[in-house]
Structure formats: structure tokens, C-alpha cells
DRENPAVEX-992511 format. One record per atom (N, C-alpha, C): residue number from 0; residue in three letters; z, y, x. Coordinates in Angstrom, 1 decimal, decimal comma. Example, Ala and Ser with C-alpha at 12.3 -4.5 7.8 and 13.67 -1.06 7.14 Angstrom:
BEGIN
LOZA resi resn     zz     yy     xx
LOZA    0  ALA    7,8   -5,7   13,2
LOZA    0  ALA    7,8   -4,5   12,3
LOZA    0  ALA    7,8   -3,3   13,2
LOZA    1  SER    7,1   -2,2   12,8
LOZA    1  SER    7,1   -1,1   13,7
LOZA    1  SER    7,9    0,0   12,9
This chain:
BEGIN
LOZA resi resn     zz     yy     xx
LOZA    0  MET   34,3   77,4  109,9
LOZA    0  MET   35,6   79,1  109,9
LOZA    0  MET   36,0   79,3  109,5
LOZA    1  ARG   37,3   79,4  108,6
LOZA    1  ARG   37,5   79,6  108,1
LOZA    1  ARG   38,1   81,7  107,9
LOZA    2  HIS   38,2   82,0  109,0
LOZA    2  HIS   38,0   83,9  108,8
LOZA    2  HIS   37,3   84,0  109,6
LOZA    3  PRO   35,8   84,1  109,1
LOZA    3  PRO   34,7   84,9  109,4
LOZA    3  PRO   35,1   87,0  109,4
LOZA    4  ALA   35,4   87,3  108,8
LOZA    4  ALA   35,6   88,4  108,4
LOZA    4  ALA   36,4   89,1  109,7
LOZA    5  TYR   37,6   88,2  109,5
LOZA    5  TYR   38,6   88,9  111,0
LOZA    5  TYR   37,5   88,7  112,6
LOZA    6  ILE   37,0   87,9  112,8
LOZA    6  ILE   35,7   87,9  114,2
LOZA    6  ILE   35,0   88,8  114,1
LOZA    7  GLY   34,6   88,8  112,6
LOZA    7  GLY   33,7   90,1  112,6
LOZA    7  GLY   34,6   92,1  112,8
LOZA    8  MET   35,5   91,8  112,4
LOZA    8  MET   36,5   92,9  112,8
LOZA    8  MET   36,4   93,3  114,0
LOZA    9  ILE   37,1   91,8  114,9
LOZA    9  ILE   37,6   92,1  116,0
LOZA    9  ILE   36,2   92,7  116,6
LOZA   10  LEU   35,1   92,1  117,0
LOZA   10  LEU   33,9   92,6  117,5
LOZA   10  LEU   33,2   94,0  116,9
LOZA   11  VAL   34,0   94,4  116,3
LOZA   11  VAL   33,8   95,9  115,4
LOZA   11  VAL   34,2   96,6  116,0
LOZA   12  GLU   35,6   96,3  116,1
LOZA   12  GLU   36,8   96,7  116,8
LOZA   12  GLU   36,6   97,6  118,4
LOZA   13  MET   36,1   96,5  119,1
LOZA   13  MET   35,5   96,3  120,3
LOZA   13  MET   34,1   96,9  120,7
LOZA   14  GLY   33,0   96,8  119,5
LOZA   14  GLY   31,9   96,7  120,1
LOZA   14  GLY   31,9   98,6  120,3
LOZA   15  THR   33,2   99,4  118,7
LOZA   15  THR   33,1  100,9  118,5
LOZA   15  THR   33,3  101,3  119,7
LOZA   16  SER   34,3  100,5  120,5
LOZA   16  SER   35,0  101,3  121,5
LOZA   16  SER   33,9  101,5  123,7
LOZA   17  LEU   33,2  100,2  123,0
LOZA   17  LEU   32,4  100,2  123,9
LOZA   17  LEU   31,3  101,5  123,8
LOZA   18  MET   30,8  101,6  122,3
LOZA   18  MET   30,1  103,0  122,0
LOZA   18  MET   29,8  104,1  122,1
LOZA   19  LEU   31,4  104,6  122,1
LOZA   19  LEU   31,8  105,7  122,4
LOZA   19  LEU   31,7  105,9  123,9
LOZA   20  GLY   32,0  104,7  124,6
LOZA   20  GLY   31,8  105,1  125,7
LOZA   20  GLY   33,3  105,5  126,9
LOZA   21  SER   34,0  105,1  125,6
LOZA   21  SER   35,7  105,4  126,1
LOZA   21  SER   36,3  104,2  126,8
LOZA   22  TRP   36,5  103,9  127,7
LOZA   22  TRP   37,9  102,8  128,0
LOZA   22  TRP   38,8  102,6  127,9
LOZA   23  LEU   39,0  104,0  127,0
LOZA   23  LEU   40,7  104,1  126,6
LOZA   23  LEU   41,0  104,0  125,3
LOZA   24  ALA   39,9  103,6  125,0
LOZA   24  ALA   39,7  103,3  123,2
LOZA   24  ALA   39,4  101,9  123,1
LOZA   25  LEU   39,4  100,9  124,5
LOZA   25  LEU   39,4   99,4  124,3
LOZA   25  LEU   40,9   99,0  123,7
LOZA   26  ILE   42,1  100,2  124,2
LOZA   26  ILE   43,4   99,7  123,9
LOZA   26  ILE   43,6   99,4  122,5
LOZA   27  PRO   43,8  100,4  122,3
LOZA   27  PRO   44,1  100,2  120,5
LOZA   27  PRO   42,5   99,3  120,2
LOZA   28  GLY   40,8   99,3  120,3
LOZA   28  GLY   41,1   97,9  120,0
LOZA   28  GLY   41,2   96,8  120,3
LOZA   29  GLY   41,8   96,6  121,7
LOZA   29  GLY   42,8   95,4  122,1
LOZA   29  GLY   43,7   94,6  121,1
LOZA   30  VAL   44,6   95,8  121,0
LOZA   30  VAL   45,6   95,6  120,4
LOZA   30  VAL   45,6   95,3  118,5
LOZA   31  SER   44,5   95,9  118,1
LOZA   31  SER   44,1   95,2  117,1
LOZA   31  SER   43,7   94,4  116,8
LOZA   32  ALA   42,4   93,0  117,9
LOZA   32  ALA   42,5   92,3  118,4
LOZA   32  ALA   43,4   91,4  118,2
LOZA   33  VAL   44,1   91,1  118,5
LOZA   33  VAL   45,4   90,5  118,9
LOZA   33  VAL   46,6   90,7  117,5
LOZA   34  LEU   46,6   91,9  116,6
LOZA   34  LEU   47,0   91,9  115,7
LOZA   34  LEU   46,4   90,9  114,6
LOZA   35  LEU   44,7   91,1  114,6
LOZA   35  LEU   43,6   89,9  113,3
LOZA   35  LEU   44,4   88,3  114,2
LOZA   36  VAL   43,9   88,7  115,4
LOZA   36  VAL   44,7   86,8  116,1
LOZA   36  VAL   45,7   86,4  114,9
LOZA   37  LEU   47,4   87,8  115,3
LOZA   37  LEU   47,9   86,9  114,5
LOZA   37  LEU   48,3   86,6  113,2
LOZA   38  ARG   47,6   87,5  112,9
LOZA   38  ARG   47,7   88,0  111,3
LOZA   38  ARG   47,0   86,3  110,8
LOZA   39  THR   45,6   85,6  111,6
LOZA   39  THR   45,0   84,7  110,9
LOZA   39  THR   46,8   83,3  111,0
LOZA   40  GLY   47,0   83,4  112,0
LOZA   40  GLY   48,2   82,5  112,5
LOZA   40  GLY   49,0   82,9  111,0
LOZA   41  LEU   49,4   83,6  110,8
LOZA   41  LEU   50,5   84,1  109,8
LOZA   41  LEU   50,1   83,6  107,9
LOZA   42  GLU   48,8   84,2  108,3
LOZA   42  GLU   47,7   83,8  106,6
LOZA   42  GLU   47,3   81,8  106,9
LOZA   43  ASP   47,2   81,6  107,6
LOZA   43  ASP   47,0   79,8  107,7
LOZA   43  ASP   48,3   79,7  106,9
LOZA   44  ARG   49,9   79,1  107,3
LOZA   44  ARG   51,1   79,2  107,5
LOZA   44  ARG   51,3   79,5  105,6
LOZA   45  THR   50,7   80,9  105,0
LOZA   45  THR   51,2   81,1  104,2
LOZA   45  THR   50,7   80,3  103,1
LOZA   46  LEU   49,1   80,3  103,7
LOZA   46  LEU   48,4   79,5  102,8
LOZA   46  LEU   48,6   77,7  102,6
LOZA   47  LEU   48,7   77,8  103,3
LOZA   47  LEU   49,5   75,9  103,5
LOZA   47  LEU   50,6   76,5  102,9
LOZA   48  THR   51,7   77,0  102,5
LOZA   48  THR   52,5   76,7  101,5
LOZA   48  THR   52,6   77,4  100,3
LOZA   49  GLU   51,7   78,2  100,3
LOZA   49  GLU   51,3   78,5   98,3
LOZA   49  GLU   50,6   78,2   98,3
LOZA   50  LEU   49,3   78,2   98,5
LOZA   50  LEU   47,6   78,0   98,0
LOZA   50  LEU   47,6   76,1   97,5
LOZA   51  ALA   47,0   75,9   96,9
LOZA   51  ALA   46,9   74,8   96,3
LOZA   51  ALA   45,5   74,2   96,9
LOZA   52  GLY   45,1   73,0   97,5
LOZA   52  GLY   44,2   72,5   98,1
LOZA   52  GLY   43,5   73,4   99,0
LOZA   53  TYR   44,6   74,1  100,0
LOZA   53  TYR   44,4   75,0  101,0
LOZA   53  TYR   44,5   74,0  102,2
LOZA   54  LYS   45,4   73,0  101,8
LOZA   54  LYS   45,5   72,0  103,0
LOZA   54  LYS   43,7   70,8  103,4
LOZA   55  GLU   43,1   70,1  102,4
LOZA   55  GLU   42,7   69,9  102,3
LOZA   55  GLU   41,1   70,8  103,0
LOZA   56  PHE   41,7   71,8  102,9
LOZA   56  PHE   40,3   73,4  103,2
LOZA   56  PHE   40,2   73,2  104,9
LOZA   57  SER   41,4   73,5  104,6
LOZA   57  SER   42,1   73,9  106,4
LOZA   57  SER   41,1   72,3  107,3
LOZA   58  GLY   41,9   70,4  106,5
LOZA   58  GLY   40,8   69,9  107,1
LOZA   58  GLY   39,6   69,3  107,3
LOZA   59  LYS   39,3   69,8  106,7
LOZA   59  LYS   37,6   70,1  106,4
LOZA   59  LYS   37,1   71,3  107,3
LOZA   60  THR   37,9   71,9  107,1
LOZA   60  THR   37,5   73,6  108,8
LOZA   60  THR   38,4   74,3  109,2
LOZA   61  ARG   37,9   72,9  110,5
LOZA   61  ARG   39,2   73,3  111,6
LOZA   61  ARG   39,4   73,9  112,3
LOZA   62  TYR   38,1   75,0  112,3
LOZA   62  TYR   38,1   76,0  113,6
LOZA   62  TYR   38,4   77,2  112,4
LOZA   63  ARG   40,3   78,2  113,2
LOZA   63  ARG   39,7   79,8  112,5
LOZA   63  ARG   38,6   80,9  112,7
LOZA   64  LEU   38,7   81,1  114,1
LOZA   64  LEU   37,7   82,7  114,5
LOZA   64  LEU   37,1   82,0  114,4
LOZA   65  ILE   36,8   81,0  116,3
LOZA   65  ILE   35,6   81,1  116,9
LOZA   65  ILE   34,8   79,4  116,9
LOZA   66  PRO   34,1   78,8  116,4
LOZA   66  PRO   34,1   77,9  116,3
LOZA   66  PRO   33,6   76,4  117,3
LOZA   67  ARG   34,3   75,6  117,2
LOZA   67  ARG   34,6   74,6  118,5
LOZA   67  ARG   35,3   75,1  119,7
LOZA   68  VAL   36,2   75,6  119,2
LOZA   68  VAL   37,6   76,4  120,3
LOZA   68  VAL   39,0   76,6  119,4
LOZA   69  TRP   38,6   77,6  118,8
LOZA   69  TRP   39,8   78,0  117,6
LOZA   69  TRP   39,4   78,1  116,1
């Protein structure tokens, strides 16, 4: 998994909303999760062009956020 911290942040955002017992808090948590998923795509694109060796690393580590899914 190339971005384990991001999946952790998504889980914290959603978990915090549920711990607060507020369904309305899931809205900003969901927006934050979507933004983090978008960020992983943008970050991968940038790293592929600007970081030497990242292409080989991304070839070895296929999945971005969820193992065996994406």
C-alpha cells in the first residue's frame, strides 16, 4: 500500500463522526475522505514525474489505498 497514512486519516475522520453520534458530522468526514482519495491520485502523478525511482516503487507496490482493490 503506497499511502497508508491517508487510509488511516480517512478512517479517523469517519470514526470520529460516528463516535460523536452525529450523522451530520459524516458529511464533512465524507468530503474529507473524497478529497484525500483525490489527493492520492494527484500525488502519485506528481511523484511519477518528479521523483526518481518512484515509477519502479509504484510497480512493486501496486495498490494505493486498499490492498487488492485500488
